[in-house]
ZAMARGU-4260 file (C-alpha; in steps of 0.2 Angstrom, whole numbers, plus 5000, padded with zeros to 4 digits):
<rodrens>
0) 5444/4595/5341 | 5450/4590/5358 | 5448/4607/5365 | 5431/4609/5357 | 5425/4592/5364
5) 5431/4597/5381 | 5423/4614/5380 | 5406/4606/5375 | 5407/4594/5390 | 5411/4609/5402
10) 5397/4619/5395 | 5385/4604/5396 | 5390/4601/5414 | 5388/4619/5419 | 5371/4621/5411
15) 5365/4605/5421 | 5371/4612/5437 | 5364/4629/5434 | 5347/4622/5429 | 5347/4611/5445
20) 5350/4626/5455 | 5336/4636/5446 | 5324/4621/5448 | 5328/4620/5467 | 5325/4639/5469
25) 5309/4637/5459 | 5303/4623/5470 | 5308/4633/5486 | 5299/4648/5480 | 5284/4637/5475
30) 5284/4629/5493 | 5285/4646/5501 | 5271/4653/5491 | 5260/4637/5495 | 5265/4639/5514
35) 5260/4657/5514 | 5245/4657/5503 | 5237/4641/5508 | 5243/4635/5525 | 5245/4652/5533
40) 5231/4660/5523 | 5220/4663/5538 | 5234/4671/5548 | 5239/4684/5535 | 5221/4687/5531
45) 5219/4693/5549 | 5234/4703/5549 | 5229/4712/5533 | 5212/4715/5540 | 5219/4723/5555
50) 5229/4735/5544 | 5212/4739/5535 | 5199/4737/5549 | 5198/4747/5566 | 5187/4740/5580
55) 5179/4754/5590 | 5171/4749/5606 | 5154/4756/5611 | 5150/4758/5630 | 5133/4753/5635
60) 5121/4765/5645 | 5124/4761/5664 | 5110/4753/5674 | 5101/4764/5687 | 5102/4762/5705
65) 5085/4764/5714 | 5080/4764/5733 | 5068/4750/5739 | 5053/4760/5733 | 5060/4764/5716
70) 5066/4781/5719 | 5082/4784/5709 | 5099/4786/5718 | 5109/4786/5702 | 5103/4787/5684
75) 5108/4793/5667 | 5103/4810/5659 | 5104/4815/5641 | 5116/4829/5638 | 5125/4839/5625
80) 5144/4840/5625 | 5157/4850/5615 | 5170/4841/5605 | 5185/4846/5596 | 5195/4838/5581
85) 5213/4845/5582 | 5217/4844/5563 | 5201/4854/5559 | 5208/4869/5568 | 5219/4873/5554
90) 5234/4874/5565 | 5226/4886/5577 | 5222/4874/5591 | 5226/4885/5605 | 5218/4900/5598
95) 5202/4890/5596 | 5203/4884/5614 | 5205/4902/5619 | 5189/4907/5609 | 5179/4893/5616
100) 5185/4897/5634 | 5177/4914/5632 | 5160/4907/5628 | 5161/4892/5640 | 5172/4894/5655
105) 5186/4881/5657 | 5197/4879/5672 | 5216/4877/5670 | 5214/4859/5674 | 5202/4858/5659
110) 5215/4865/5647 | 5229/4853/5653 | 5217/4838/5651 | 5212/4843/5634 | 5230/4846/5627
115) 5236/4830/5635 | 5222/4820/5626 | 5225/4829/5610 | 5243/4824/5611 | 5239/4806/5615
120) 5227/4803/5601 | 5228/4805/5583 | 5224/4822/5576 | 5208/4817/5568 | 5201/4809/5584
125) 5188/4820/5593 | 5192/4825/5611 | 5179/4831/5624 | 5180/4849/5628 | 5165/4851/5640
130) 5150/4840/5646 | 5132/4845/5650 | 5131/4861/5640 | 5117/4873/5644 | 5105/4880/5631
135) 5114/4897/5632 | 5131/4889/5630 | 5125/4879/5615 | 5118/4895/5607 | 5134/4904/5610
140) 5144/4890/5602 | 5133/4890/5587 | 5133/4909/5585 | 5152/4909/5585 | 5155/4893/5576
145) 5166/4903/5562 | 5179/4906/5576 | 5178/4889/5583 | 5186/4878/5569 | 5185/4860/5573
150) 5172/4862/5587 | 5156/4852/5586 | 5141/4847/5598 | 5136/4829/5600 | 5123/4820/5611
155) 5129/4810/5627 | 5124/4803/5643 | 5129/4809/5661 | 5128/4800/5677 | 5118/4810/5690
160) 5114/4808/5708 | 5097/4816/5713 | 5099/4812/5731 | 5116/4821/5732 | 5124/4821/5749
165) 5110/4810/5757 | 5117/4794/5750 | 5134/4798/5743 | 5144/4785/5753 | 5134/4769/5751
170) 5129/4773/5733 | 5146/4779/5728 | 5151/4788/5712 | 5158/4786/5694 | 5172/4796/5686
175) 5182/4796/5670 | 5196/4784/5666 | 5212/4789/5673 | 5230/4787/5667 | 5232/4772/5679
180) 5217/4764/5671 | 5224/4766/5654 | 5240/4757/5659 | 5229/4742/5663 | 5226/4729/5650
185) 5207/4727/5651 | 5192/4731/5640 | 5187/4747/5650 | 5205/4755/5648 | 5202/4755/5629
190) 5187/4767/5631 | 5194/4782/5639 | 5178/4792/5637 | 5167/4781/5649 | 5165/4782/5668
195) 5170/4769/5680 | 5163/4765/5697 | 5175/4771/5710 | 5166/4769/5727 | 5151/4762/5735
200) 5138/4752/5725 | 5144/4759/5709 | 5161/4751/5712 | 5154/4734/5720 | 5142/4731/5706
205) 5152/4738/5692 | 5150/4723/5680 | 5131/4722/5684 | 5128/4740/5681 | 5139/4742/5666
210) 5131/4729/5654 | 5140/4722/5639 | 5151/4732/5627 | 5146/4734/5609 | 5158/4737/5594
215) 5159/4745/5577 | 5170/4739/5563 | 5177/4753/5553 | 5187/4753/5537 | 5202/4764/5539
220) 5216/4770/5527 | 5234/4769/5529 | 5235/4783/5542 | 5220/4777/5552 | 5207/4788/5546
225) 5189/4780/5546 | 5182/4778/5529 | 5166/4768/5531 | 5157/4757/5543 | 5158/4739/5540
230) 5148/4731/5554 | 5140/4736/5571 | 5135/4727/5586 | 5125/4737/5598 | 5129/4738/5617
235) 5118/4729/5629 | 5112/4742/5643 | 5117/4738/5661 | 5104/4731/5673 | 5095/4742/5686
240) 5099/4738/5704 | 5087/4740/5718 | 5094/4743/5735 | 5088/4740/5752 | 5090/4758/5757
245) 5075/4769/5759 | 5078/4787/5752 | 5067/4795/5765 | 5077/4787/5779 | 5093/4793/5771
250) 5087/4810/5771 | 5081/4809/5789 | 5098/4802/5795 | 5108/4815/5785 | 5098/4829/5792
255) 5099/4822/5810 | 5118/4820/5809 | 5124/4833/5796 | 5131/4845/5809 | 5143/4831/5816
260) 5157/4821/5810 | 5150/4803/5811 | 5139/4790/5805 | 5122/4781/5807 | 5117/4764/5801
265) 5099/4756/5802 | 5097/4737/5800 | 5082/4726/5798 | 5085/4714/5812 | 5076/4700/5804
270) 5083/4701/5786 | 5100/4710/5787 | 5094/4723/5775 | 5102/4740/5778 | 5088/4753/5778
275) 5099/4768/5780 | 5118/4771/5780 | 5124/4789/5782 | 5141/4796/5785 | 5145/4814/5788
280) 5151/4826/5783 | 5146/4821/5765 | 5149/4827/5748 | 5139/4829/5731 | 5144/4814/5720
285) 5139/4824/5705 | 5155/4834/5706 | 5165/4819/5699 | 5156/4821/5682 | 5170/4833/5678
290) 5188/4831/5683 | 5188/4839/5701 | 5199/4854/5702 | 5214/4854/5713 | 5207/4865/5727
295) 5191/4855/5729 | 5200/4838/5729 | 5213/4845/5742 | 5198/4851/5753 | 5190/4834/5752
300) 5206/4824/5756 | 5214/4835/5769 | 5199/4838/5780 | 5201/4831/5798 | 5182/4826/5796
305) 5186/4815/5781 | 5171/4818/5770 | 5175/4805/5757 | 5177/4791/5770 | 5162/4780/5773
310) 5164/4779/5792 | 5150/4766/5794 | 5161/4753/5787 | 5178/4760/5787 | 5179/4771/5803
315) 5187/4761/5817 | 5184/4766/5836 | 5185/4759/5853 | 5166/4755/5856 | 5167/4759/5874
320) 5152/4754/5885 | 5143/4747/5869 | 5155/4732/5872 | 5148/4730/5890 | 5134/4720/5881
325) 5146/4707/5875 | 5155/4706/5892 | 5138/4704/5900 | 5133/4690/5888 | 5150/4682/5890
330) 5148/4682/5909 | 5131/4674/5908 | 5137/4661/5895 | 5152/4656/5906 | 5141/4655/5922
335) 5151/4668/5931 | 5135/4679/5934 | 5116/4678/5933 | 5104/4691/5931 | 5103/4693/5950
340) 5121/4694/5954 | 5126/4710/5963 | 5142/4719/5963 | 5145/4734/5974 | 5152/4749/5965
345) 5162/4760/5977 | 5169/4771/5963 | 5185/4762/5960 | 5192/4745/5960 | 5211/4740/5963
350) 5221/4728/5953 | 5237/4727/5964 | 5241/4745/5967 | 5233/4751/5951 | 5215/4759/5953
355) 5202/4757/5940 | 5188/4770/5941 | 5170/4771/5938 | 5164/4786/5928 | 5153/4790/5943
360) 5167/4794/5956 | 5156/4792/5971 | 5150/4775/5965 | 5133/4767/5961 | 5132/4755/5976
365) 5126/4737/5974 | 5119/4733/5957 | 5113/4718/5948 | 5116/4715/5929 | 5101/4725/5923
370) 5104/4740/5934 | 5123/4739/5929 | 5117/4741/5911 | 5105/4754/5915 | 5118/4765/5923
375) 5133/4759/5913 | 5143/4755/5929 | 5161/4752/5925 | 5165/4743/5941 | 5152/4730/5938
380) 5160/4726/5921 | 5178/4727/5927 | 5173/4713/5939 | 5163/4703/5927 | 5178/4704/5914
385) 5190/4699/5927 | 5180/4683/5932 | 5175/4678/5915 | 5193/4680/5907 | 5198/4687/5890
390) 5196/4670/5880 | 5178/4669/5884 | 5175/4687/5880 | 5183/4685/5863 | 5173/4670/5859
395) 5157/4678/5862 | 5162/4695/5853 | 5167/4685/5837 | 5150/4676/5837 | 5141/4693/5838
400) 5151/4700/5824 | 5166/4709/5831 | 5184/4706/5824 | 5180/4702/5806 | 5171/4709/5791
405) 5152/4708/5791 | 5151/4703/5773 | 5142/4718/5767 | 5142/4720/5748 | 5153/4735/5748
410) 5172/4737/5745 | 5182/4746/5759 | 5175/4737/5774 | 5187/4736/5789 | 5189/4721/5800
415) 5191/4730/5817 | 5202/4722/5830 | 5198/4710/5845 | 5215/4710/5855 | 5220/4692/5861
420) 5235/4685/5870 | 5243/4680/5854 | 5240/4696/5846 | 5248/4706/5860 | 5263/4695/5860
425) 5265/4697/5842 | 5262/4715/5841 | 5271/4721/5856 | 5281/4706/5862 | 5273/4707/5879
430) 5261/4695/5888 | 5243/4698/5891 | 5240/4705/5908 | 5225/4707/5919 | 5224/4725/5916
435) 5221/4722/5898 | 5206/4711/5902 | 5199/4725/5913 | 5200/4738/5899 | 5192/4725/5888
440) 5178/4724/5900 | 5172/4742/5897 | 5177/4742/5878 | 5193/4752/5879 | 5211/4747/5876
445) 5216/4740/5860 | 5198/4735/5855 | 5192/4742/5838 | 5175/4741/5829 | 5166/4749/5815
450) 5148/4757/5817 | 5141/4743/5806 | 5148/4730/5817 | 5140/4738/5832 | 5123/4739/5823
455) 5125/4721/5818 | 5129/4716/5836 | 5113/4725/5842 | 5103/4716/5828 | 5109/4699/5834
460) 5103/4703/5852 | 5087/4710/5846 | 5082/4696/5835 | 5085/4682/5848 | 5102/4676/5841
465) 5099/4675/5822 | 5116/4678/5813 | 5114/4691/5799 | 5124/4696/5784 | 5120/4715/5781
470) 5116/4719/5763 | 5113/4734/5752 | 5106/4725/5736 | 5089/4716/5737 | 5096/4702/5727
475) 5110/4699/5739 | 5100/4694/5754 | 5105/4678/5763 | 5096/4667/5775 | 5100/4670/5794
480) 5110/4657/5803 | 5108/4652/5822 | 5120/4660/5834 | 5126/4648/5848 | 5120/4660/5862
485) 5106/4656/5874 | 5090/4665/5870 | 5087/4667/5889 | 5103/4676/5891 | 5098/4688/5877
490) 5082/4691/5885 | 5090/4697/5901 | 5101/4708/5891 | 5086/4716/5882 | 5078/4719/5898
495) 5093/4729/5904 | 5094/4739/5888 | 5076/4743/5890 | 5079/4751/5906 | 5094/4761/5899
500) 5081/4771/5888 | 5064/4769/5897 | 5068/4769/5916 | 5072/4785/5926 | 5091/4786/5929
505) 5095/4776/5913 | 5109/4784/5903 | 5098/4787/5888 | 5081/4791/5897 | 5079/4808/5889
510) 5081/4801/5872 | 5066/4789/5874 | 5053/4788/5860 | 5035/4782/5859 | 5027/4779/5842
515) 5009/4772/5845 | 5016/4763/5860 | 5032/4757/5851 | 5047/4761/5861 | 5066/4759/5860
520) 5080/4750/5870 | 5098/4754/5869 | 5115/4757/5876 | 5126/4773/5877 | 5145/4774/5876
525) 5159/4787/5876 | 5177/4783/5873 | 5190/4794/5879 | 5202/4802/5867 | 5212/4812/5880
530) 5211/4813/5899 | 5209/4830/5907 | 5224/4830/5919 | 5224/4835/5937 | 5234/4851/5933
535) 5221/4856/5920 | 5207/4853/5932 | 5215/4864/5945 | 5216/4877/5932 | 5197/4876/5929
540) 5196/4864/5914 | 5183/4852/5918 | 5172/4849/5904 | 5174/4840/5887 | 5166/4854/5878
545) 5181/4865/5884 | 5193/4854/5875 | 5199/4857/5857 | 5187/4847/5845 | 5200/4833/5841
550) 5203/4830/5860 | 5185/4827/5865 | 5177/4809/5868 | 5169/4800/5854 | 5150/4797/5857
555) 5140/4781/5853 | 5123/4774/5855 | 5116/4757/5849 | 5098/4753/5850 | 5083/4743/5843
560) 5064/4745/5842 | 5051/4741/5845 | 5053/4732/5861 | 5041/4718/5857 | 5044/4710/5840
565) 5060/4721/5836 | 5062/4726/5818 | 5076/4739/5817 | 5093/4740/5825 | 5103/4756/5824
570) 5121/4763/5829 | 5125/4781/5829 | 5144/4786/5831 | 5148/4805/5833 | 5167/4808/5832
575) 5173/4820/5847 | 5155/4822/5851 | 5157/4820/5870 | 5144/4810/5879 | 5134/4796/5870
580) 5119/4799/5880 | 5119/4818/5877 | 5124/4818/5858 | 5121/4801/5849 | 5106/4794/5858
585) 5095/4809/5853 | 5100/4807/5835 | 5096/4789/5835 | 5079/4793/5843 | 5075/4805/5829
590) 5080/4792/5816 | 5071/4777/5824 | 5055/4787/5827 | 5055/4792/5808 | 5058/4773/5803
595) 5043/4768/5814 | 5032/4782/5807 | 5036/4777/5789 | 5031/4759/5793 | 5014/4766/5799
600) 5012/4777/5784 | 5017/4763/5772 | 5005/4751/5780 | 4991/4764/5778 | 4995/4767/5760
605) 4995/4748/5756 | 4977/4747/5764
</rodrens>
């Protein structure tokens, strides 16, 4: 009996403990279920949906880019493209690609891209074979479809550039998403079949032109295959962008400059609108609609004439005698000279024992400021720079737009360089010397500027001292500000520039124009790349044209027109062109004359 009682007590205690443990486990399980199903319901519902639903992004049609008169620079064209689904080839992917290549030629780079994309994507995801199929190519594909398992044709859009080389640099181009793009965590990197703005306006206004991405929710199975569409939000097309450029002037500028390596920029001196921006040699941006083959890419990138570079905003040059305009204004502003101040040019000027020569070795004789500009006398501006000093020259140069970005609505603009005492000390560990100021006086030495900066400086002189911000988009125009430069001093400079082009003996006299009485004023410049040595001269080498192309001087010309009520300012830069008066001035004359003629035509049409 004792044993039995003790046993019952032991059984009762064990049952109680086990029941308590079970009850605790039940409460724990119930609490966990309540937490997961009630408190965390939204979270796990979302995770479940992600396993069941695929979100596919839909790129919008890109906005068009138009010139100021509505002529398209960039637009979209409907095309047909060939696609392939790897799993539908029945394991004969390479055989299918070979058959396709016999009908529609593919480059080696195309095969590499296609195979890389197929490897990266799931086997049931379509991969692009070829864009912009011709009617004959589509017919050939349809006729041979039994041998092209997995191949299909679908509709698409392609970015096209009707103006081709004429506006390639300011407008830019788009190209496919690259491997580097795919590494970035952004929306565009998730749509590898779209094209992204790479240069020019296409890049600067990427978001504006792109629009808003749409999406499509698709139900998928366990391996990711789409089963049915659940929901769709259509993309919002990008907005059209109207530029300040005139396609007629783009063509005229390109035709005038196309045989040279250089650039030309035409600016409205009252508004800052860029009416023309050309860089040569150029390229056809339509080639980037397909991956560019290695040979073409190498040719574009290794050419010593740099066809991909927008020289107008990214080319850096010593401006040479163009900078004499700045030095003259600095001298006038500092009170060092007046319009009547004469300096005698004997062909050379000594600083200590070092001679500084004028381009005219025999000298110009006594000249006042207007005559010095007309004949581009080096000695006159050496002396003005020496008396004015580097600090005042830098101050005026910065006001006129040198040494900093102009603010134009393009990526890739260079700042240029105005050397100063502090800059030279930091760069070379050497003090600023008088010889540096003398070199600055004729735009040589360390000084660097872009053609756009030179055109902007001339615009500031022409408009009487209104500070402009150059723009390419009509919507980006800004109100001019006031430059702190005397209008009387600017008038004196303009009179000297008028003599350069319109008075016999002026360095650009042969490039003068006359459009119904409207004339041009300007300034020539040449910057030395390599000096012809005395030994070479003794051997008969005397002319720039006899040097290798890369050793010849750069040629520049800046101008404005008309003389009364100026409207346009222009700069023309020709790399290794020789003389500014001989090469760049005539090109500028052709472009300026065309601009004035078009103004007349447009006025007559409006009537």
